GUPAZA-402415 format. One line per 2 residues: number of its first residue (from 1); their letters; for each residue x, z, y of C-alpha. Coordinates in steps of 0.1 Angstrom, whole numbers, plus 5000, padded with zeros to 4 digits. Layout:
% residues N
NUM) a) X:Z:Y | ...;
% end
This chain:
% residues 132
1) ma) 9698:4853:0684 | 9669:4869:0668;
3) il) 9679:4867:0632 | 9710:4886:0639;
5) es) 9692:4912:0659 | 9667:4915:0630;
7) vm) 9696:4918:0603 | 9709:4948:0624;
9) sp) 9674:4964:0630 | 9679:4990:0603;
11) iv) 9701:5009:0624 | 9685:5006:0658;
13) gs) 9667:5038:0667 | 9695:5060:0650;
15) pv) 9718:5082:0668 | 9755:5078:0668;
17) de) 9771:5102:0641 | 9808:5095:0653;
19) ar) 9824:5071:0676 | 9862:5068:0673;
21) ls) 9892:5048:0682 | 9912:5038:0649;
23) ei) 9944:5055:0641 | 9959:5023:0630;
25) gg) 9966:5011:0664 | 9954:4988:0691;
27) sl) 9918:4990:0703 | 9899:4989:0670;
29) lg) 9869:5009:0673 | 9844:5023:0646;
31) is) 9809:5037:0653 | 9791:5052:0627;
33) vg) 9752:5051:0632 | 9723:5051:0610;
35) gg) 9740:5049:0578 | 9760:5020:0590;
37) li) 9792:5012:0609 | 9798:4991:0637;
39) wl) 9835:4978:0635 | 9853:4961:0665;
41) qm) 9886:4945:0658 | 9894:4910:0670;
43) cs) 9874:4910:0703 | 9872:4923:0737;
45) wr) 9847:4954:0746 | 9839:4977:0770;
47) ie) 9815:5009:0773 | 9795:5009:0806;
49) sd) 9766:5024:0823 | 9745:5011:0851;
51) sd) 9769:5024:0877 | 9802:5025:0861;
53) fl) 9827:5012:0834 | 9838:5042:0810;
55) aa) 9867:5023:0788 | 9876:4987:0777;
57) ce) 9897:4974:0751 | 9928:4971:0771;
59) dd) 9928:5004:0785 | 9955:5029:0776;
61) rd) 9948:5044:0742 | 9946:5078:0752;
63) hi) 9918:5069:0778 | 9900:5050:0754;
65) ra) 9904:5079:0728 | 9889:5104:0753;
67) av) 9862:5084:0764 | 9849:5067:0731;
69) pv) 9831:5100:0720 | 9806:5097:0748;
71) ld) 9787:5075:0725 | 9782:5105:0700;
73) gr) 9747:5116:0694 | 9734:5088:0717;
75) il) 9706:5067:0703 | 9712:5029:0696;
77) ts) 9681:5017:0713 | 9686:4980:0709;
79) vq) 9710:4951:0699 | 9712:4918:0717;
81) vs) 9731:4889:0705 | 9740:4859:0724;
83) pf) 9742:4823:0709 | 9779:4827:0711;
85) ld) 9780:4858:0692 | 9786:4881:0720;
87) vt) 9768:4914:0715 | 9753:4941:0736;
89) fc) 9747:4974:0717 | 9723:4995:0738;
91) ft) 9726:5032:0736 | 9707:5060:0757;
93) dl) 9721:5053:0791 | 9750:5033:0781;
95) rl) 9760:4998:0769 | 9788:4987:0745;
97) vv) 9795:4950:0754 | 9814:4929:0729;
99) ft) 9829:4896:0735 | 9837:4876:0703;
101) aa) 9869:4860:0700 | 9868:4820:0705;
103) tl) 9898:4806:0686 | 9906:4832:0655;
105) pt) 9914:4816:0620 | 9882:4807:0602;
107) dv) 9886:4837:0579 | 9890:4865:0604;
109) es) 9862:4885:0617 | 9860:4895:0654;
111) ws) 9835:4923:0648 | 9811:4936:0621;
113) vq) 9783:4957:0613 | 9780:4973:0578;
115) lp) 9745:4980:0571 | 9731:5009:0552;
117) sg) 9721:4986:0523 | 9759:4979:0518;
119) ev) 9756:4943:0534 | 9780:4933:0560;
121) lf) 9773:4911:0588 | 9805:4894:0600;
123) al) 9811:4878:0636 | 9835:4848:0632;
125) sg) 9849:4825:0657 | 9831:4794:0669;
127) ar) 9798:4812:0670 | 9797:4814:0633;
129) ws) 9785:4843:0612 | 9780:4856:0576;
131) lr) 9762:4883:0557 | 9779:4895:0524;
% end
């Protein structure tokens, strides 16, 4: 979805400052990059390379906590968004693949990206999105 890829373009080309598993619980993931924040909350995700899965949302929290920092310092090279709002964040030699939830209540975000401008892109169920 070119429009959403364009909206997220201000963070593309920037290194990851910090990738972390939320202390709240579950597999909530936050990635600070380019003055923005990628936030994964009500979605499935995995970190992968061309040859291996490094971590996925349903893995043991200790495994996720240990694996997620592999993104630190890597450059976000591109963002690819499907018509269903599944998104692939491509980093140097790794990908973060995110699968948007299909049946969340209408006011619940699946994933979001806070931009350096302060605007936030929200992916919602039913292939809906908003920019606030």
